[in-house]
C-alpha positions in Angstrom: 108.6 132.8 100.0 110.5 136.5 100.9 106.7 137.0 102.7 106.9 133.9 104.7 111.0 135.0 105.8 109.8 137.7 107.2 107.8 136.3 109.8 109.7 133.6 111.3 111.3 136.0 113.9 106.9 136.9 115.0 106.4 133.5 115.1 109.1 132.9 117.4 108.3 135.5 119.2 104.7 133.9 119.6 105.7 130.7 120.7 108.1 132.4 123.4 105.0 134.7 124.5 102.2 131.9 123.6 104.3 129.1 126.5 101.5 129.3 128.8 99.2 127.5 125.5 101.5 124.3 126.8 98.1 124.7 129.3 95.0 124.6 126.8 94.8 121.1 125.1 93.4 119.1 123.1 93.4 115.9 120.6 94.6 115.5 117.2 93.7 111.9 115.3 93.0 111.1 118.7 96.9 112.2 119.6 96.6 114.7 122.9 98.2 117.7 121.8 98.7 121.0 123.2 98.7 125.1 121.6 102.0 125.3 122.0 103.2 122.4 120.4 101.2 123.4 117.3 102.4 126.4 116.8 106.4 124.8 117.4 105.3 122.3 114.8 103.6 125.5 111.9 107.0 127.2 112.5 108.9 124.5 111.7 106.9 123.9 108.7 107.5 127.2 107.9 111.5 127.2 108.3 111.7 124.2 106.3 109.5 125.5 103.3 111.2 128.6 103.1 114.9 127.7 103.4 114.5 124.5 101.1 118.0 123.9 99.5 120.0 125.8 102.8 118.3 124.5 105.6 119.8 121.2 107.5 117.7 120.3 110.0 120.7 117.6 111.8 124.2 118.4 112.4 125.4 115.4 109.9 127.2 114.1 112.9 124.1 113.0 115.0 122.1 112.3 111.6 122.3 108.3 112.3 121.8 108.1 116.3 118.7 110.8 115.5 117.2 108.2 113.1 118.1 104.5 114.8 116.6 106.9 118.5 113.7 108.0 116.5 113.2 104.0 115.1 113.2 102.7 118.1 110.7 104.9 120.0 108.8 104.5 117.1 108.7 100.7 117.6 108.3 100.6 121.4 104.8 102.6 120.0 103.7 99.9 118.3 104.4 97.3 120.6 102.7 99.1 123.3 99.6 97.6 125.2 98.0 101.3 125.2 98.7 103.0 122.0 97.3 106.0 122.4 99.1 106.9 125.7 102.2 105.5 123.5 101.7 108.3 120.8 101.5 111.6 123.8 104.7 109.8 124.8 106.0 109.2 121.2 105.1 113.3 120.4 105.6 114.8 123.8 109.0 113.3 124.8 111.3 112.0 121.4 109.1 114.1 117.9 108.6 117.5 119.8 112.3 117.2 120.9 114.2 116.8 117.6 112.2 119.3 116.3 
């Protein structure tokens, strides 16, 4: 657990250095993604795993508005005629900024 905490600063530096990696695109289960997004997800997963009990990802004052906004985005994605594009937009414009 301690080792993971020590790599957080290096992982953050890697994310900043890999900013141009948003051009490297591929898809996971039909959802388009980039190398940079995968690095961000990895960083968030390591932070959540290493800071269990001490980490609060969303401030209390915005918890319900964020949950309602995310629920509205999920509902609009499910009723979209183009599911693949809707999932990409949900991930890129809603989930990634929340992370």
